[in-house]
VEXDREN-419916 format. One record per residue: z, x, y of N, C-alpha, C in turn; residue in one letter. Coordinates in steps of 0.05 Angstrom, whole numbers, padded with zeros to 5 digits, always signed. Each point is the difference from the previous one (the first is absolute). Layout:
ZXYZXYZXYa;...
//
This chain:
+00001+00013-00026+00004-00018+00028-00009+00021+00020m;-00009-00020+00027+00009+00014+00028+00015-00010+00010t;+00017+00007+00014+00019-00012+00020+00010+00007+00016y;+00007-00024+00022+00021+00022+00025+00028-00020+00001e;+00011+00016+00017+00033-00003+00006-00001+00016+00023s;+00030+00003+00006+00006+00009+00032-00001+00025-00006e;-00012+00018-00019+00000+00025+00004-00020+00001-00002a;-00022-00019-00004-00024+00012+00007-00019-00007-00029g;-00026+00011-00007-00012-00005-00017+00001+00010-00035r;+00001-00010-00016+00000+00014-00025-00010-00009-00026r;-00005+00010-00015-00016+00002-00029+00025-00001-00026t;-00006-00019-00009+00028-00006-00018-00010-00019-00023g;+00018-00001-00018-00008-00010-00024+00023-00026-00004i;-00001-00026-00006+00014-00021-00013+00013+00003-00018l;+00020-00003+00001+00022+00002-00019+00025-00028-00004d;-00016-00021-00014+00016-00021+00005+00001-00014+00029g;+00025-00003+00007-00002-00008+00039+00000+00020+00013d;-00004+00025-00010+00011+00020+00021-00036+00018+00005n;+00003+00011+00023-00018+00023-00001+00002+00024-00003v;-00006+00021-00016+00003+00026+00003-00015+00014+00008r;+00010+00017+00024-00024+00010+00018-00001+00032+00005g;-00025+00010-00003-00003+00028+00002+00002+00000+00024l;-00002+00037+00003+00007+00010+00028-00018-00006+00024r;+00003+00009+00020-00015-00015+00022-00023+00027+00003p;-00033-00022+00006-00016+00012-00003-00019+00002-00019g;+00009-00013-00027-00012+00000-00022-00016-00034+00002v;-00027+00000-00005-00015-00024+00004-00011-00004-00035s;-00005-00024-00003-00012-00005-00024-00032+00017-00007l;-00011-00001+00024-00023+00018-00002+00004+00030-00002v;+00015+00010+00015+00006+00030-00008+00005+00003-00037s;+00025-00013-00010+00002-00005-00015-00025-00002-00032l;-00015-00016+00015-00024-00001-00019-00018+00019-00002l;-00001+00009+00028-00015+00029+00005+00008+00025-00019e;+00022+00004+00003+00015+00017-00015+00000+00001-00027a;-00006-00026-00006+00001-00005-00034+00033-00004-00008g;+00018-00007+00012+00020+00005+00010+00021-00028-00004a;-00015-00022-00005+00014-00025-00007+00022-00009-00021l;+00001+00007-00024+00013+00002-00021+00030+00015+00011a;-00015+00025+00005+00032+00023+00003+00012-00014+00029e;-00004-00014+00014+00011-00014+00026+00016-00025-00008a;-00009-00016-00017+00005-00022-00018+00032+00012-00010g;-00011+00020-00019+00033+00011-00006+00017+00005+00017d;-00007+00023+00013+00021+00008+00021+00010-00029+00016s;-00010-00017+00012+00002-00030+00012+00026-00010-00021a;+00000+00009-00023+00015-00018-00016+00032+00010-00011r;-00011+00034+00005+00022+00017-00005+00015+00014+00025r;-00009+00001+00020+00008+00018+00026-00011-00016+00020t;+00000-00025+00009-00010-00016+00018+00007+00011+00028p;-00014+00003+00018+00007+00009+00033+00015-00017+00010h;-00002-00024-00007+00018-00024+00013-00013-00029-00016e;+00026-00016-00012-00002-00023-00007+00013-00022+00014v;-00023-00017+00008+00002-00021+00012-00004-00032-00013r;+00013-00023+00014+00000-00022-00016-00031-00013+00007p;-00016-00007-00020-00022-00002+00005-00009-00028+00030l;+00021-00012+00000+00004-00019+00017+00005+00003+00030a;+00011+00027+00005+00002+00013+00019-00027+00019+00020e;-00022+00004-00016-00017+00015+00006-00026-00019-00001v;-00021+00005+00021-00022-00009+00000-00023+00012-00017r;+00000-00019-00017-00027+00012-00018-00032+00006+00018l;-00010+00021-00004-00023+00005+00017-00022-00004-00026l;-00026+00001+00008-00022+00001-00025+00009+00027-00009a;+00000+00001-00030+00000+00030-00015-00013+00019+00010p;-00023-00003+00007-00015+00014+00018-00007-00008+00023l;+00007+00010+00020+00003-00020+00030-00038+00013+00015p;-00008+00022-00012-00025+00007+00016-00021+00014-00025r;-00001-00012-00017-00013+00014-00027-00027+00012+00012p;-00014+00020-00011-00023+00009+00012-00025-00014+00003p;-00001-00015-00023-00029-00029+00001+00016-00021-00014s;-00012-00020+00005-00001-00025-00012-00024-00018-00017v;-00004+00007-00013-00025-00021-00013+00005-00023-00012r;-00006-00020+00006+00001-00023-00017-00017-00011-00012d;+00003-00006-00028-00020-00018-00018-00001-00020+00002g;-00025-00011-00016-00002-00030-00004-00009-00007-00030l;+00025+00001-00010-00002+00004-00034+00010-00021-00017c;+00005-00024+00014+00002-00024-00011-00027-00019+00007f;-00009-00006-00012-00034-00006+00009+00000-00036+00005l;+00029-00017-00026+00001-00024+00016+00009-00005+00024d;+00020+00027+00024+00008-00002+00017-00025-00010+00024h;-00022+00020-00005-00025-00006+00015-00011-00025-00005l;-00009-00007-00029-00003-00023+00000+00012-00027+00020r;+00029+00009-00003+00013-00019+00014-00004-00004+00034g;-00008+00028+00001-00006-00002+00031-00031-00014+00000c;-00019+00006-00018-00026-00008+00011+00003-00032+00000y;+00015-00010-00024+00004-00026-00001+00008-00017+00028r;+00025+00013+00019+00012-00005+00018-00014-00004+00021a;-00022+00024-00002-00020-00008+00025-00028-00007+00000l;+00010-00017-00027-00027-00018-00008-00020+00014-00011g;-00005+00025-00008-00020+00013-00011+00003+00002-00027r;-00024-00004-00015+00000+00005-00032+00017+00023-00007s;+00012-00006-00026+00015+00016-00026-00014+00026-00001e;-00026-00006+00005-00010+00023-00025-00005+00024+00016q;+00007+00018-00015+00005+00030+00007-00027+00019+00003l;+00007+00008+00019-00029+00025-00005+00004+00023-00019h;-00021+00002-00011+00008+00026-00027+00021+00021+00005p;-00007+00012+00033+00002+00020+00010+00039+00000-00006a;+00022-00027-00004+00023+00002-00003+00002+00005-00032w;-00023+00000-00021+00010+00005-00019-00016+00032-00012c;-00002+00015+00028-00012+00028-00008+00024+00015-00003e;+00008-00001+00033+00021+00013+00009+00025-00015+00013v;+00031+00013+00005+00020-00009+00007-00008-00001+00038p;+00001-00022+00000-00005+00001+00028+00032+00011+00015a;-00008+00023+00018+00030+00005+00024-00012-00001+00024f;+00024+00000+00023-00009+00009+00027+00027+00010+00011y;-00008+00020+00022+00020+00020+00006+00019-00027+00021f;+00023+00004+00008+00018-00012+00014+00017+00016+00017t;+00018-00009+00023+00010+00019+00017+00023+00009-00010n;+00008+00026-00011+00016+00008-00003+00028+00002+00016a;-00004-00003+00024+00016+00000+00026+00013-00027+00000a;-00016-00024-00010+00023-00021+00002+00011-00009-00025a;+00005+00026-00009+00024-00013-00026+00027-00006+00010v;+00013-00019-00016+00028-00018+00010+00020+00003-00018v;+00021-00002+00006+00023-00003-00022+00004-00026-00012g;+00011-00005-00020-00002-00024-00022+00019-00021+00006p;+00013-00001+00033+00018-00010+00006+00002-00003+00033h;-00025+00010+00007-00011+00003+00035-00011-00026+00004d;+00004-00015+00017-00017-00019+00014-00030+00010+00010d;-00018-00016-00006-00019+00010+00004-00019-00019+00017v;-00007+00006+00019-00018-00022+00033-00027-00007-00021p;+00000-00017+00014-00040-00014-00005-00010+00024+00015v;-00022-00003-00014-00027+00020+00016+00000-00014+00022a;-00001+00018+00020-00008-00009+00030-00033-00014-00005p;+00010-00031+00020-00024-00018-00004-00009-00012-00024g;+00018+00008-00020-00009-00018-00026+00018-00030-00005s;-00010-00011-00002+00003-00029-00010+00000-00014-00032r;-00013+00019-00019-00009-00001-00030+00023+00024-00008m;+00030+00003+00007+00010+00024-00024+00003-00006-00022f;-00003+00022-00009+00012-00006-00029+00012+00020-00018d;+00007+00001-00033+00011+00016-00008-00023+00007-00026l;+00019+00024-00009-00023+00009-00025+00015+00014-00016e;+00012-00013-00029+00019+00012-00020-00020+00021-00021l;+00013+00026+00012-00015+00014-00017+00021+00024-00013e;-00006+00019-00017+00009+00019-00012-00011+00027+00012v;+00015+00020+00010-00018+00029+00006+00006+00015-00023a;-00013+00012-00008+00002+00035-00015+00002+00021+00019a;+00020+00019-00008+00000+00027+00016-00005+00019-00004v;-00016+00021+00003-00014+00024-00014+00026+00013+00002i;+00007+00026-00018+00022+00015+00001-00013+00026-00008g;-00027+00001-00015-00014+00027-00005-00029-00009+00016r;-00003+00022+00013-00028+00002+00007-00025-00002-00016g;-00022-00006+00010-00025+00010-00020-00027-00010+00013g;-00018+00002-00020-00025-00004+00008-00019-00011-00016r;-00025-00017-00005-00009-00002-00023+00006-00005-00021d;+00030-00023+00000+00012+00000-00020-00010-00018-00018l;-00006+00002-00030-00010-00016-00019+00022-00018-00010p;-00006-00030+00002+00018-00028+00005+00022+00009-00032p;-00013+00018-00022+00019+00009-00016+00032+00011+00002a;-00002+00012+00029+00015+00016+00003+00013-00006+00029t;-00019-00010+00013+00010-00009+00024+00028-00019+00014a;+00010-00018-00018+00023-00004+00001+00026+00021+00001e;-00011+00021-00016+00020+00018-00004+00017+00013+00034r;-00024-00006+00012+00007+00002+00031+00017-00013+00020h;-00001-00020-00015+00024-00025+00009+00026+00007-00001i;+00023+00005+00016+00022+00010-00001+00014-00029+00001v;-00002-00022+00012+00009-00012-00001-00012-00032+00013g;+00014-00019+00007-00010-00027+00008+00023-00012+00025y;-00009-00015+00015+00016-00019+00019-00017-00022+00008t;+00015-00022+00012-00011-00024+00010-00014+00003+00029l;-00024-00013-00006-00020+00005+00024-00005-00035+00014l;+00003+00011+00029-00005-00027+00011-00023+00001+00023n;-00029-00006-00012-00020+00007+00018-00006-00024+00020d;+00021-00001+00025-00003-00021+00022-00025-00001+00010w;-00007-00027-00004-00036+00002+00009+00002-00023+00024t;-00013+00004+00026-00012-00022+00019-00027-00006-00016a;+00000-00025-00005-00028-00009-00014-00022-00008+00019r;+00010-00015+00030-00019-00008+00019-00015+00026+00007d;+00022+00020+00005-00015+00040+00007-00015-00004-00028h;+00008-00003-00019-00017+00009-00032-00027-00012+00008q;+00000-00024+00004-00035-00009+00011-00022+00012+00012l;+00019+00015+00023-00019+00010+00016-00002+00033-00013r;+00025+00008-00008-00013+00024-00016-00019-00001-00016d;-00001-00017-00022-00018-00009-00020-00034+00000+00018l;+00004-00016+00019-00028-00005+00014-00011+00030+00014a;+00022+00016+00006-00012+00028+00013-00012+00013-00029l;+00012-00003-00023-00014+00015-00022+00015+00021-00002g;+00019+00017+00014+00002+00024-00002+00025+00012-00018l;+00010-00035-00018+00023+00004-00013+00027-00002+00025g;+00017+00001-00020+00031-00014+00014+00014+00020+00025m;-00002-00018+00020+00008+00009+00028+00034-00014+00006g;-00008-00011+00024+00024-00011+00010+00014-00018-00010k;-00015-00009-00029+00009-00021-00014+00024+00010-00020s;-00001+00033-00003+00017+00013-00024+00021+00018+00020k;-00003-00007+00026+00004+00021+00014+00035+00006+00013d;+00016-00027-00002+00021+00001+00017+00023+00001-00017s;+00003+00006-00034+00024+00002-00014-00006+00005-00024a;+00016+00009-00019-00003+00005-00028+00029+00012-00009l;+00008-00018-00012+00026+00001-00014+00003+00017-00029t;+00020+00020-00002+00002+00018-00027+00030-00008-00006l;+00010-00004-00019+00030+00005-00011+00005-00024-00021g;+00024-00003-00009+00015+00008+00013+00011+00039-00005p;-00019-00002-00021+00010+00032-00010-00028+00018-00018a;+00006+00027-00004-00026+00003-00018+00016+00003-00026l;-00013-00021-00019+00009+00006-00027-00016+00013-00018v;+00009+00030-00007-00014+00017-00018-00008-00017-00022t;-00028+00008-00008-00013-00012-00028+00017+00002-00018a;+00016+00020-00006+00012+00005-00026+00020-00029+00003d;+00018-00010+00023+00013-00021-00005-00007-00026-00008e;-00029+00002-00005-00016-00027+00004-00019-00003-00027l;+00017+00022-00019-00019+00011-00028+00005-00035-00019d;+00027-00012+00006+00005-00020-00017-00017-00034+00004e;-00017+00006+00025-00007-00022+00001-00026-00003+00002h;-00016+00027-00014-00022+00004-00015-00009-00026-00021r;-00030-00009+00003-00004-00007-00028-00034+00008-00001e;-00004+00012-00026-00023+00003-00006-00014+00032+00014d;+00028+00010+00012-00010+00017+00023+00005+00001+00032g;-00006-00029+00006+00000-00014+00022+00023-00003+00017r;+00014+00001+00019+00018-00006+00013-00003-00042+00005l;+00023-00007-00017-00004-00029+00005+00028-00011+00017a;-00001+00005+00031+00027-00003+00011-00015-00031+00012l;+00025-00019-00005+00006-00020+00014+00003+00006+00035e;-00022-00017+00006-00003-00001+00032+00004-00026+00012l;+00013-00002+00021-00007-00031+00023+00003+00012+00022s;+00001-00027+00024-00002-00002+00023+00003-00025+00002a;+00028+00000+00027+00008-00031+00008-00005+00006+00031t;-00005-00027+00016-00001+00003+00022+00015-00031+00004v;+00028+00018+00021+00022-00022+00004+00016-00006-00022n;+00004+00013-00027+00006-00008-00019-00014-00025-00021g;-00018-00001+00008-00021-00011-00014-00023+00021-00007e;-00012-00011-00035-00003+00028-00016-00027-00004+00007e;-00016+00013+00011-00030+00004+00002-00016+00006-00024l;+00008+00017-00018-00019+00011-00024+00025+00016-00022t;-00011-00007-00020+00013+00020-00016-00018+00007-00023r;-00002+00035-00005-00025+00011-00020+00012+00020-00009g;-00016+00019-00017+00013+00025-00010-00024+00022+00001t;+00012+00019+00007-00020+00023+00007-00019+00009-00017l;+00003-00006-00033-00016+00001-00019-00032-00013-00001d;+00002-00020+00025-00022-00012+00002-00025+00006+00008r;+00003+00027+00014-00016+00014+00021-00031+00000-00018m;-00012-00002+00012-00027+00005-00015-00012+00029+00003d;+00007+00016+00021-00004+00024+00003+00030+00011-00005w;+00008+00023-00023+00026+00011+00000+00005+00028+00028t;+00020+00004-00005+00010+00023+00020-00017+00019-00012f;-00005+00012-00022-00013+00021-00011-00031+00003+00010a;-00011-00023+00002-00028-00003+00006-00008+00000+00027d;+00028-00018+00021+00008+00007+00030+00000+00027+00002l;+00023+00012-00004-00005+00028+00010-00018+00017-00013v;-00014+00000-00017-00020+00016-00014-00025+00000+00023a;+00002-00026+00002-00024-00011+00030+00005+00013+00018y;+00025-00003+00012+00004+00004+00032-00005+00040-00006v;+00008+00011-00024+00005+00033+00004-00034+00009+00005s;-00019-00018-00011-00028+00007-00002-00010+00019+00024r;-00005+00028-00009-00006+00019+00029+00025+00001+00028g;+00015-00015-00013+00028+00004+00028+00021+00007-00017a;+00012+00008+00017+00031+00012-00004+00019-00017+00006d;+00018-00004-00024+00027-00010+00001+00021+00016+00001l;+00020-00012+00017+00016+00020+00008+00029-00016+00002v;+00031+00021-00014+00018-00018-00004+00007-00018+00023p;+00013-00018-00004+00007-00021+00015-00016-00025+00010g;-00030+00004-00012-00023-00021+00014+00013-00028-00022d;-00011-00024+00021+00011-00024-00010-00032-00014-00011v;+00001-00013-00023-00023-00012-00010+00012-00028-00005i;-00012-00021+00009+00011-00029-00005-00017-00016-00023g;+00004-00017-00019-00006-00004-00006-00016-00034+00003s;-00002-00004+00027-00015-00025+00008+00021-00022-00006g;-00007-00021+00004+00017-00033+00005+00008-00010-00034t;+00016+00000-00004+00010-00018-00024-00018-00028+00009v;-00013-00017-00019-00016-00019+00000+00023-00020+00017p;-00010-00022+00014+00025-00012+00015+00025+00007+00023g;-00002+00028-00001+00018+00017+00016-00007-00003+00027g;-00012-00015+00019-00012+00007+00020-00007-00034+00009c;+00015-00003+00030-00003-00030+00002-00032-00008+00001l;-00018+00016+00008-00033-00013-00002-00007-00005-00026l;+00012+00005-00022-00017-00021-00021+00015-00025-00007e;+00020-00007+00016+00012-00019+00004-00018-00026+00019h;-00015+00013+00018-00019-00017+00013+00002-00032-00009v;-00021+00007-00021-00013-00025-00018-00019-00013+00022g;-00006-00009+00022-00015-00013+00011-00022+00014+00018t;-00004+00025-00003-00019+00019+00015+00015-00001+00032g;+00016-00006+00009+00004-00008+00023+00016+00020+00000d;-00003+00025+00018+00021+00017+00001+00014-00010+00026l;-00010-00001+00025+00009-00007+00022+00021-00024-00005a;-00004-00018-00009+00015-00019-00008+00017-00003-00025g;+00005+00023-00014+00023+00003-00012+00029+00005+00009f;+00014-00019-00003+00026+00007+00009+00019+00017-00011g;-00005+00012-00010+00020+00017-00021+00000+00033+00010r;-00020+00011+00022-00002+00020+00005+00031+00010+00012w;+00007+00024-00011+00020+00010+00008+00015+00000+00037l;+00016-00004+00000+00021-00003+00041+00022+00015-00004r;+00005+00006+00025+00022+00013+00007+00025-00014-00016p;+00018+00016-00015+00024-00025-00016-00007+00002-00021g;-00022-00007-00013-00005+00002-00028+00012+00033-00013d;+00002-00015-00027+00022+00027-00020-00018+00002-00018v;-00011+00030-00005-00016+00006-00019+00019+00017-00021v;-00007-00010-00025+00022+00023-00025-00025+00005-00021e;-00003+00020-00011-00016+00008-00013+00024+00011-00030l;-00010-00004-00021+00020+00010-00029-00020+00020-00012r;+00011+00018-00013-00014+00009-00025+00025+00001-00015g;-00009-00003-00029+00016+00020-00025-00001+00012-00002q;+00027+00020+00002+00002+00031-00004-00004+00008+00031g;-00013-00009+00019-00004+00011+00026+00021-00010+00015l;+00008-00021+00005+00021-00009+00025-00013-00024+00015g;+00006-00006+00022-00011-00015+00020+00002+00007+00025e;-00019-00011+00018-00001-00005+00031+00015-00019+00006t;-00001+00001+00026+00015-00022+00014-00006-00002+00035r;-00014-00014+00008-00011+00004+00029-00003-00024+00018q;+00004+00005+00019-00003-00022+00020-00024+00003+00017t;-00013-00019+00006-00026+00002+00024+00013-00005+00021v;-00010+00015+00011+00010-00005+00038-00027+00003+00016v;+00001-00006+00024-00025-00004+00014-00015+00027+00011p;-00025+00002+00005-00013+00018-00001-00007+00013+00030g;-00009+00020+00009-00006+00002+00027-00023-00015+00006a;+00004+00002+00033-00024-00016+00017-00020+00021-00007e;-00023-00021+00000-00030+00015-00001-00010+00006+00029v;-00010+00017+00006-00012+00014+00027-00026-00005-00003a;-00010-00010+00021-00030-00009-00012-00017+00023-00001p;-00020+00005-00008-00029+00023-00001-00009-00006+00031l;-00019+00014+00010-00007+00008+00029-00032-00014-00011t;-00006+00004-00030-00034-00010-00005-00016+00019+00002g;-00022+00000-00012-00019+00022-00009-00012+00008+00031i;-00004+00028+00006+00003+00011+00024-00031-00009+00013a;-00025+00007-00016-00017-00021+00006-00007-00017-00007n;+00002-00013+00017-00002-00032+00002-00036-00013-00004r;-00008+00012+00020-00026-00011+00002-00020+00006-00027e;+00005+00024-00015-00018+00005-00022+00015-00009-00030e;+00029-00015+00000+00018-00004-00020-00026-00024-00014r;+00002+00004-00025-00016-00017-00020+00022-00029-00015r;+00032+00001+00006+00006-00011-00019-00003-00030+00003c;-00008-00008-00022-00005-00037+00001+00042-00015+00011v;-00009-00022+00018+00031-00010+00004-00004-00028-00014n;
//
């Protein structure tokens, strides 16, 4: 865990209702880079620098500023559900079955598991996404699927907060996700090392039960082993011609039904009455991973743009 108290930011382990902290200046990324995570965990158990009640510290994201964050789309039924909400055919382009899709998102927007989350500026269609993130412990490049999963040190919950109205504009621009995925990304409450989850494997795949609630009402419940593309394939594909480094975060994509968009039903996104509003409480839970609980708060006011400089020659259709 990464936590904060009156003594400052620390890295430590969860031991029952207590956090056993390491010395100041040690970060989770630095431990991963040094290959010293297991040794540090043993040290925190035997000779912690400090022991504090969990209730008296503020949990941060386990990786408050990861080297990079990539988010996949490995549950294809989530995509079909989004298409249905948008009034599109659920038939997928063959490309979705050729490679696991992913995009880069904002590593500087990571927030902790209990932090308030502002609505993305200007958004009236703010949404959550229930996901699991894999964290790279050992770097590599051009990894084969047979061994790629060995480079994952552990897992954590991920909430990919999304402004759906901004996403419609991003899709129209055709350059990928921009402001729709830029305002907040939750990681936490802890990095759970892969070995601690071995008891939840079925046929070699993690079968963790996952759920999301909004204001106490369950939105969806599913299991991680329903991913169409496995983490092994996703990590292998991400590493093609690219270096993965310790601390890189790679998301699973949304568990089917794990976002409000999939529950629109009518195709009328603007008229949908369940988009997140200030005061709403969003909780994610993952078997063996813990839970996040966050309150949505008002976002910043939007400063209007000045517009295209050469107005006489612009070709935008109004």
